[in-house]
C-alpha positions in Angstrom: 58.9 -166.9 24.6 58.7 -170.5 25.5 60.2 -173.2 23.3 58.8 -176.8 23.3 60.5 -179.9 21.9 58.2 -182.6 20.5 59.4 -186.2 20.3 57.5 -188.5 17.9 57.1 -192.2 18.4 58.4 -193.0 14.9 59.1 -191.6 11.5 55.6 -192.5 10.2 54.0 -190.4 13.0 56.2 -187.5 12.1 55.5 -187.8 8.4 51.7 -187.9 8.9 51.7 -184.8 11.1 54.1 -183.0 8.8 51.9 -183.7 5.8 48.8 -182.6 7.7 50.3 -179.3 8.6 51.6 -178.7 5.1 48.2 -179.6 3.6 46.5 -177.0 5.8 49.3 -174.4 5.4 50.0 -174.4 9.2 53.1 -174.1 11.3 53.8 -176.6 14.0 52.4 -174.1 16.5 49.3 -173.6 14.3 48.8 -177.4 14.1 49.0 -177.6 17.9 46.5 -174.8 18.4 44.1 -176.3 15.8 44.3 -179.6 17.8 43.5 -177.8 21.0 40.5 -176.2 19.4 39.2 -179.6 18.2 39.7 -181.2 21.7 37.8 -178.3 23.3 34.9 -178.7 20.8 34.7 -182.4 21.4 35.0 -182.3 25.2 32.1 -181.0 27.3 33.0 -178.8 30.2 
């Protein structure tokens, strides 16, 4: 298993992402994977 440490620019950025993951019932890993899915959908190959 690989562990990743994420550093946020400031407390507001952390709070926004924490609320987003909580609202959607995700873990940090789930939020990251959903972000990957969105980037792939929006970026033509």
